[in-house]
N, C-alpha and C positions, 0 to 999 in steps of 0.2 A: 647440472643434474647431480654431480658428485658432491657439490656443496649442500644441496638439499638432503641427500642421503646422509651425509656426514652430520648434518644438523639433527635429523631424526635419530641417528645413532647416539649422538651426544645426549639428546633428551631422554632416550631410553636408558642409557647408562646412569644418568643422574637420577631418573625415577627409580631404577633398580637399586641404586645405592641408598636412596632415601628410604624406600619401602624395606629393603633388606636390613638397613640399620634399625628401623623400627621393629622389624620382626625379631632380630637378634636381641634388641633391648627388652622387648616383651617376654622373650624366653628367659632372659637373665632375671627379670623381675619376677616371673612366675617361679623359677627354680629357687631363687633366694627367698621369696615369700613362703614357699612351701617348707623350706628348711626352718624359717623362723616360726611358722605355725606349728610344726612338729616339735620344735624346742619348747614353745610356750605350753603345748598340751602336755608334753612330758613333765615340765615343771609343775603344772597343775596337778597331774596324777601323783607326783611325789610330794606335793605340798602337805606339810603337817597340819596346816589350818583346815584344808579340805578333808583330810582323814578324820578330823574330829567331828565333821558334820555328818548328818544322816546320809546313808548311801543313796537314797533317792534324790535328795537335794544336791549332793556332789555330782552325780551323773547328769542331772538337769543343768547345772552350771557349766560343766564341761561341754555338753552338747550345744548350749547357747553360745559359749565362747568360740567353739569351732565354726559354727555357722556365721557368726559375725566376722571373724577373721578372714574366712574364705570370701565373703562378700566384699570386704575391703581390698582383698588381693585382686579380685576381678576388676574392681573399679580402677586400681593402680595399673593393671595391664591395659585397660582400655584407654587410660590417659596417655599411655605411651604412644598410641596410635592417633592421638590428637582429639579424642572424644572428650568433650567437656564434662567434668564431674557433675556440674549442676544440671546439664542436659540428661546425663544418665540417671541422676537422682529423680528428676521429674518423670522420666520414662519408667523408672522402677516404681514410683508412686502410682502412676497411671495403671501399670500392670497389676499392682497390688489391689487397687480399687476394683479393677475388672474381675480379678480372681475372687475378691471378697464378695462381690455381688453374685458371681456364679456359684461360689462355694461357700455360702454363708454358714452351712452346717460345719465346715471345717474350722471356721473362725470361732463358732460357739464351742467346739471341742478344744480349740486352743485356749480360749478364756477359761473354760472349766479346768483345763490341765494347770493353768497358772494358779487358779484359786485352790486346787487340791495340793499344789506344792506349798502354798502359803499356809493353808489351814490344816493340812496333814491329817486327814481323817484315817489314813492308813499309810504304811510304809512297805518297802520291799520285804517280803518274807512273812507278812501278816496273812492269816487265813480269814477271808471275808466272804460276804455275799453282797455283790455290788452289780448294778445293772442287770439283775436277774441271773447272774452266774455266781456260783459258789466255787471258790478255789484259793490257791495261795498266790499272792502278788509276785509276779516275776519281774516286771519292769513298769515304770510309769513314764510314758512319752509325752511329747508336746500335744499330740492329737488323740492318742489312745493308750489304753492300759492293757498289759498282757497278764493273764492269769493261767495257772496250771490247775485244772480241775482234779478232783480226787481220783478219776480214772486216767490221769496223766495225759490230758488233752490240752494243748496250748490254745487259749481262747483270747481273742482280741476284742475289747469292748471300747466303744467311743467314749471319751471323757465326758461329753455332754450328757450322754444317757446315764453314766454313773453318777454325775453330780446332781442331776435332776430327780434321781430316785433315792429310795432309802438305802443306807449303807449299814450292814451288820459286820462289825469287826469282832471276831471271836478271839482275837489274840491280845486285845487290850487288857481285859481283866485277868488276874492270875489263875482263875479256874473256871470250869463250866460244870453244869449239871447234866447228868446223863439220865434221861427219862425212859424207864421201862415199866411194864405192868405185869401183874401175875393174877390170873383168874383162879378163884377158889370156889368150891362148892358150898351150898347153903349149910351142910352139916360139918364143914371143916373147922378145926380149931384155929381161928385166925390169929389169936394172941400168940399161940405157939409158933405159927408160921412167921409172924412178924419178928419175933424174938430171934428165931433161927436165921432168917435172912439177914437181919442186922449184923449178927455176929460173923456170919460168913462173908458179907460184903467187905468188912474191914480187913479181911485177909487177902483180898485181890490186890495184886501189884499195881502201883500207880494210883490207887484210890486214896484220896486225901483223908487224913485223920480229923482235920478241921477245915471246913465244916464236916461233921460226921455224916455218914450215909443215913437217909431217912426212909423208912418203910411204914406207910399208913394206908388206911382204907380210903380209896379214891372215890368209889361210887359203887352202886349196886345194879345188877341186871338180872335177867331171868335165871341165869346159871348160879348166881351167888355174888359175894363181894369181890371187888377188884382192888388189888393192892397196888399202890404207886411205889415203885422201887427206884430210889434215886440216889446214886453215889455221886461224888464230886471228884473231878480230876483236871489236869492241865489239858489244853486244847490238843497238844501233840499226842496225847494218849486216849483221845476220846473214843475212837472206834475199838481200840484194844479193850478198854473198860466196858464198853457197850456189849461186845460179844461175850466177854467174860461174865458180865451180869446175867445175860440171858441163859448162859450155861449154868450159872449157880442157881437160878430160879428152877430150871428143870431138874437139876440133880437133888437139891435140898428138899423140894416139895415131893419128889419121888421117894426119897428115903423116909419121909414121914408117913408114907402110906395113906395120904389123904384121899377122900372119895373124888372120883372123876367128875368135874363139872359137866352138867348136861342141861338142856333146855327142854322142858315139857310143854307142849302146845296142846291144849284141849280144844277139840272141835266138836261143837254141839250140832247134832243132826236135826234139822228141822223136820217136822211132821209133814207127810205128804199132803199137799193142798187138794181140796175137793175139786172135781171138774167144774168148769164154768159152763153155764147154759146160755144160749142165745137163740131164742125161738125154739125150734124143734131140733137144732144142732147142738151137740156137746162139744165144748172146746176144752182140750187137755193141755195143761202146761207142758212145754217142751223140756227135755232133760237138760 
């Protein structure tokens, strides 16, 4: 009986030593691997070559390198426990296929993110309208892009939606046109109004000298001519120039003492219709 117990004890000790050794080895591999990964990421962040790249592309490369290194570390830890790398790779591929079938939308977002990184329709800091959202690009991820809207709301949009829709990049060109209108009355001196507005628009801060602001008759309505008032400015100053332009329109036209635009609608009153007769009864039209 003692020999049998001793045998079980020896087996338990051997198993404990074996498993314990593997656990200690896995811990060492994990700690050393994490140190190496942090070192590699630190080198990448300080790399002069990456600093010369676009911020979006640099962040994308750092994120991809971090994911890849961590996957390799997990494989190395599992190999310490005797898990075959080929078996793990096959399992990982099977899991990837299952996830891909269940989450095909995520894969489309991933593919769109890769294409956006390569084609670069916009970069971090650009003011765009993408995926139905207007705002400043905060970050471009593997699956989604984050934008800060003008009212300072962080909005996350899937890359697939952005890439499949129209993209308006307001930061690509050096300037934008600000579109405002001014309503004049029929009796107003439109030539004097145009001349005065052109001169005053040129004095607004951040309005570009070239191209010069344009003020022309856009259309006519019942009240009179409508002027198109269009200064040009950089995207960063768009709303400042827009509000300053509307203020200039109000002040300058008010100083000129122009007649107030009004719409006159003439209503012709129809003569009362004679009563309708049907047999001996008279039918009167209802009011």
